[in-house]
N, C-alpha and C positions, 0 to 999 in steps of 0.2 A: 336717320334717313326719312325725311318728312314726305308724306303723301304715299308711302308704301305700305302702311299698316304694320302689323306684327311681323317681326323677323322670326322665322322658325327654321332651324337647321341651317342657319347662315344665309337664307334667302327669303325674299318676300315676293308675293304675286301682285301684279298690278295690271290694269287693262292696257292693251297696246293701242297705239294711235298711228296715223300716217307718218309722223316724225320718227317712228321706230323702224321704218323699212330697211335702212342700212344695217341696223343691229340684227334684225330678224334674218336678213339675207346672209349676213356673216355667220350666224348660228347655224343656219341650214347648210351652208358650205362646209362648216367645221364638222357637222354631225352626219349628214347623209352619206358622203362617200365612204368613210371608214365603217360605219355601222351597217349600211345596206350591203356591203361586200360579202357579208356572211350568208346572204339569202338569194343573191342574184348574180348571174354571170356578168363578167366585166363588160362584154359588148352591149348588154342591155342597159347597164348603168351608164355607160358612155353616151348612149342616146337619150336616156330618160332623165338623168340628173340635171342637166342644164335648165330645163323648164321647171323642175321641182324645187330648185334651190333659190327661187325668187320669192320675195315676200308678196303676198296677194293683197293688193290695195283694198279690195272689198272687205277682206277679213280685218285688215287694220282699222277700217272705219266702222266695223260692225258693233263695237261695244261689248262683244262676247268673245273676243280673242285676247289672250293674256300672255304676259311675260313673267318668267321667274328671274328675278334680279338678285345677284349676290351682293353682299355687303359692300364690295368694292365698285359696284355699279355695272358689272359685267352681266350681260344677258346670258343665262345658262339654260333656259328652257322656254318653249313657246307652245301654244296650242289653244284651241277654242272650239266653239260650236256655233252653228247657225241653223235656222229653219230651212234655208236654201240648201239644196243638195250640191255636192261638188260636181263640177263638169260645166257644160255649156250653160250660159245664162238663160233665163226665161223658162226653166223647167217648172212643172207644177210643184207647188209647195203645200204639204200637208201640215197644218198647224199643230198636229199632235205628234209630229216626228221631228226630231232634231238630228243634226249631223255633226259628228266630231271631225275637226278640220286641222290639218297641217301641224301635227305635233312633232317636236324635236327636243332632244336634250343634248347638251354639249357632252362629248365623250368623257371629259374630265369630271363631269358632275353626275355620271351614272351611278345608280344604286344609293343615291342620297335622298330619295323621296321627291325629287323635282317633278318628274312626270306624273307621279301619283297625286301630288298636290294640285297640279294643273288640271288633271282629269277630274279630281274630286270637286274642284271649283266649277268645272263645266257641268258635271252631273247635278250639282246642287242648284246652279242657275237655271238649267233646263227644267228641272223638276219644279222649281218655283215659278217658272213661266208657263206651266201647264203642259209641258211636253210629256207624252206618255211612253215614248220609245226613242231611244238614241241609237243611231246607226253610225258605223264608220267603215271606211275602206282601209283595212289594216295592211301594212306591208307584210311580207312573208316573215320578217324578223320580229314583228311587234305583236303577233297573235297572243303570246303568253302574257305580255303586259296588259292587254285589254281583258283577257280572260281573268286575270287576277283581280280586276275590278268588277267582275260579274258579267262581262260581255260573253256572248256565245257565238260561235261560228254558225252562219246560216247559208254559206255558199262561197263561191269564188267568182271573181270578176276580173277580166282583163281590161284595164283602163287604157284608152287610146289617148296618149298625151300629145301627139302630133302625127301627121301622116307617117306610117311605118314605125311608129314608136309605141309599143305595147308594154304595159307594166302590170304584172299579175298581182292581184290583191285578194285578201280574204274579207268577205262581207261579214261584219259582226254586229250584233244587236244587244241592247240592254233594255229590258222592260222596266219602266219607272212607275211607282205607285203615284196616285194623284197627290198633289201638294197637301200636306197636312194629314195624309192617310198612310 
């Protein structure tokens, strides 16, 4: 599988691009409905998921959004980081703070290290780019995943996805040592 680097655990990680929008959307549609059901009422998911299951074109062009790709070419995980916070465009950007963005793992690939490998890539890249703190808006079901990588809960936030569509999240943070330190 050329261009993918080392295959570990039956998958490789590569940067995503705009051409991956359909594959990312398909992964989000396969992942979010069954996995989010454990943490949110059905009526909340019915209103929130349609907007959440679309690939974000800005992330796909960022160079810091990645895919986990199985040996057969199937996209089994996605996630990335940006300096820009999630939400409306044109928010202030703190160059010392990075934001973990739009993570998902296919339900058939859970507990195989896919999410951890993607998150590890993001943490290493952010640290190498001089980011001192990573933040994420974790879904209610992903708090343990982020905590296992050293993130700590620093509060809660209700994200407004559209008028009348509120999605409860856990604000989590990871302090990073300076590059090389």
